[in-house]
Structure formats: structure tokens, C-alpha cells
C-alpha positions in Angstrom: 100.5 124.4 91.1 100.5 124.5 94.8 99.7 121.8 97.6 97.3 123.1 100.1 97.7 120.1 102.4 97.2 116.6 103.2 93.5 115.4 101.6 93.4 112.3 103.9 95.4 109.3 104.9 93.6 105.8 104.4 94.4 102.9 106.8 93.7 99.4 105.8 92.3 97.9 108.8 91.1 94.2 109.8 88.4 95.1 112.3 86.8 98.4 111.2 84.8 98.2 114.5 87.7 98.1 116.8 89.7 100.6 114.7 86.6 103.5 114.9 86.9 102.7 118.8 90.3 103.5 118.6 90.6 106.4 116.6 87.0 107.9 118.1 87.7 107.1 121.7 91.4 106.8 122.3 92.5 109.5 119.6 89.5 111.9 119.7 88.3 112.0 116.3 84.8 111.8 115.7 83.3 109.4 112.9 81.4 111.3 110.0 80.6 108.5 107.8 80.3 104.9 108.3 79.0 102.6 105.7 79.8 100.1 103.3 81.2 101.3 99.9 80.9 99.9 96.6 82.9 100.9 93.6 80.6 101.6 90.3 83.6 102.3 88.1 87.1 100.6 87.7 89.7 102.7 89.2 93.1 101.1 88.7 93.2 98.6 91.4 90.0 98.0 92.2 87.4 96.4 90.4 83.6 97.5 89.5 81.4 96.0 92.1 84.1 95.8 94.4 82.8 96.6 98.4 84.9 97.5 101.6 83.8 99.0 104.8 84.9 102.0 105.4 84.7 104.9 108.4 85.8 108.3 107.7 86.9 110.4 111.0 88.1 113.9 111.2 89.1 116.1 113.6 87.6 119.2 112.0 84.9 119.9 109.8 85.3 122.0 106.6 85.7 121.2 103.0 89.4 121.8 103.0 89.8 119.8 106.1 92.2 116.9 106.4 90.2 113.7 107.6 91.3 109.7 108.0 89.6 106.7 105.9 89.5 103.6 107.7 89.0 100.7 105.3 88.2 96.7 105.8 88.3 94.7 102.7 86.7 91.3 102.8 89.2 88.7 103.2 89.1 87.1 99.6 90.0 90.9 98.7 92.6 92.0 101.2 95.8 92.2 100.4 98.7 90.6 102.5 100.7 92.9 104.5 101.8 94.3 107.9 102.2 98.0 109.0 105.7 99.4 108.6 108.0 99.6 111.8 109.2 102.9 112.6 111.7 104.4 110.2 111.3 101.8 107.6 111.2 102.5 104.2 107.9 104.0 103.2 105.1 105.6 105.4 106.1 104.6 108.9 104.0 106.7 111.1 101.6 109.6 111.0 101.1 112.4 113.7 98.3 114.2 115.1 97.9 117.5 117.1 96.2 116.8 120.1 95.4 119.0 123.4 96.7 116.6 125.7 99.4 113.8 124.9 99.0 112.4 128.6 94.8 112.1 128.1 95.3 110.2 125.0 98.4 107.9 126.6 95.7 107.1 129.7 92.9 106.6 127.4 95.4 104.0 125.3 96.5 102.4 128.1 93.1 101.9 129.8 91.4 100.4 126.8 94.9 97.8 126.3 96.6 99.9 123.1 100.5 99.7 123.3 102.1 102.8 124.3 105.6 102.9 122.3 107.2 105.7 124.2 106.5 108.1 126.9 106.1 111.9 126.2 109.1 113.6 125.3 109.9 117.4 124.2 111.2 118.5 121.3 112.2 121.9 119.8 109.5 123.2 117.3 111.9 124.0 114.5 111.4 120.7 112.6 107.7 121.8 112.9 108.1 124.6 110.5 108.1 127.1 113.8 110.7 129.4 115.3 113.1 127.3 117.5 112.9 127.7 120.5 109.1 126.9 121.4 108.5 123.1 122.5 106.4 120.4 121.1 105.5 117.2 123.6 105.5 113.9 121.5 104.5 110.0 122.3 104.0 107.1 120.1 101.1 104.6 120.6 100.2 101.8 118.4 96.8 101.2 116.6 94.8 97.8 116.7 96.5 96.7 113.9 100.1 98.1 114.7 100.1 101.2 113.0 102.2 103.6 114.4 100.2 106.9 115.3 102.5 109.7 116.7 100.5 112.8 119.2 102.2 116.2 119.5 101.2 118.7 121.8 102.2 122.4 121.6 103.6 123.2 124.9 
């Protein structure tokens, strides 16, 4: 069996509209679906009839392309918790390739989102590419405090 890539990342959010604004307008991912979803079958942690508000955003169309699910559960079904801090156990950040790190940072600042680090240049070796090339990387927070890395090939 072979893994072909990441299917999707699901991010629990406290305010779907605010998160859609961030991932669409700041990061630059179009919304392809935004709806209330009701689960007709019990699937482990979900109960039959449970509903959530969800938005699906993606950077590229296609049946094998990865996407992000933003989901907001009603308060009575929302589990407690907080986003992980950088380098904490578990998934503590995720990164997106962008065309222009500085442009995304500027949109983040203008819309009041926290920029955690200015851009720095890293070698591409850790990205599975030949050493010697450069990637510019920076970190920002989404509206709920999830850490988002922005990567740009130089």
C-alpha cells in the first residue's frame, strides 16, 4: 500500500465565518463548499443526526488534491480544548505553499491577525529537495490560535 498524499486537514473553529474570511482572504484559498452537514450514520465519535457548519477550502481543484475542512460544532456538542502551541505534542502547526509570503503577512496584519515570526530563509533539504535552494518561511495564527506556516520557494 502506498500513501499518495494528504487527503485533508480538518480544523475545528469557534466561528466559521471568521475562519472562512481568514483562510479565503488572508491565506488565499477559495471556498468550494459551505453548508450545514448532518451525519446520517453513526461513525465512531458522531451520533446519528449530529450537525455541524462546515466549509471546504482548497488551493487547487482535482480529485486527488488536498483540502481543508473548517468545522464549527454547536456549543452543546463542541469538545473543550485549545490549539496546540508550536512544538507541543500532537499536530502543532501546518504549512501551505504560497506565491508571496510578504503579501500574505501584509493581509494578515491588515486584518488584525497575529504574525508570529517574520520571514526567514531555510534550506530546501528538509523539504525533500536538493540542498542549496532556499525557502522563505513565516508563521501566523488563524482566528482560533492555530499556527499556520507559510512557505515560498525562492
